[in-house]
C-alpha positions in Angstrom: 11.2 3.3 -7.2 11.2 5.5 -4.1 8.5 5.5 -1.5 5.6 7.9 -2.2 5.4 10.4 0.6 2.0 12.1 -0.2 -1.4 10.5 -0.5 -2.9 10.7 -4.0 -6.2 12.5 -3.7 -7.2 11.3 -7.2 -7.5 7.5 -7.1 -6.7 5.4 -10.1 -9.3 3.0 -11.5 -9.3 -0.6 -10.2 -8.7 -1.9 -13.7 -5.6 0.3 -14.0 -4.2 -1.0 -10.7 -5.0 -4.6 -11.7 -3.1 -4.1 -15.0 0.1 -2.8 -13.4 3.0 -5.1 -14.2 5.4 -6.3 -11.6 5.2 -5.7 -7.9 3.1 -2.9 -6.4 2.4 -2.0 -2.8 -0.9 -0.2 -2.5 -1.3 1.8 0.7 -4.7 3.0 1.7 -5.0 5.7 4.5 -5.4 9.3 5.2 -2.9 12.1 6.0 -4.6 12.9 9.4 -4.7 9.2 10.5 -2.4 8.5 13.5 -1.9 4.9 12.6 -1.0 5.9 9.0 1.6 8.4 10.3 3.1 5.9 12.7 3.5 3.3 9.9 5.5 5.7 7.6 9.0 5.1 9.1 8.4 1.3 8.9 7.3 1.6 5.3 10.3 3.8 4.4 12.7 1.3 5.8 11.0 -1.8 4.3 10.6 -0.2 0.8 14.2 0.9 1.0 15.2 -2.8 1.0 13.0 -3.4 -2.1 13.7 -0.5 -4.5 11.9 -2.1 -7.4 8.5 -2.3 -5.7 6.1 0.4 -7.0 4.4 2.2 -4.1 0.9 3.7 -4.6 -0.3 5.8 -1.6 -4.0 6.3 -2.0 -6.1 8.6 0.2 -9.1 6.6 1.3 -12.5 7.5 2.8 -16.2 7.6 2.3 -17.2 7.3 -1.3 -13.8 6.2 -2.5 -14.3 3.3 -4.9 -10.8 1.9 -5.0 -10.7 1.2 -1.3 -14.1 -0.3 -1.3 -13.2 -2.6 -4.3 -10.3 -3.9 -2.1 -12.6 -4.2 1.0 -10.6 -1.8 3.0 -12.0 -1.2 6.5 -9.1 0.1 8.6 -6.1 2.4 7.9 -3.5 1.9 6.9 -4.2 -1.1 4.8 -1.3 -2.3 2.6 -2.0 -4.6 -0.3 0.9 -6.2 -2.1 0.1 -7.1 -5.7 2.2 -8.9 -8.3 0.9 -8.5 -11.9 -2.5 -7.5 -10.4 -2.8 -10.5 -8.1 -2.9 -10.0 -4.3 0.0 -11.7 -2.5 -0.4 -10.2 0.9 -2.5 -7.8 3.0 -1.4 -6.0 6.1 -3.8 -4.0 8.3 -2.2 -1.5 10.7 1.3 -2.9 10.5 3.4 -2.0 13.5 6.6 -4.1 13.0 9.2 -4.0 10.3 9.3 -7.8 10.2 5.7 -7.9 9.0 6.4 -5.6 6.1 9.6 -7.3 5.0 8.1 -10.8 5.2 5.2 -9.6 3.0 7.6 -7.9 0.5 9.7 -11.1 0.4 6.7 -12.9 -1.1 7.2 -11.0 -4.3 10.7 -12.2 -4.9 
């Protein structure tokens, strides 16, 4: 599955995210966030090594329930799920090794 390039303005329900089979990387952020933009090349490289990982890119902000249900405080926050269970959480990742180590947990 390719990396998602645009943030989804319409967030899915938490129950739908929890019900996703397999491995999913949920990215919370905003298109204007400098930290989020800086992380995109790292994400593209890491996800290129794990083509079967589903990538959900969710625009977060005030009043967004999905981000609050995952206790997101800073952007980007990346949450790696396998069959709805959290395996890893990265906040403002800035090294490729961080991402690949987290993705390797899903193998």
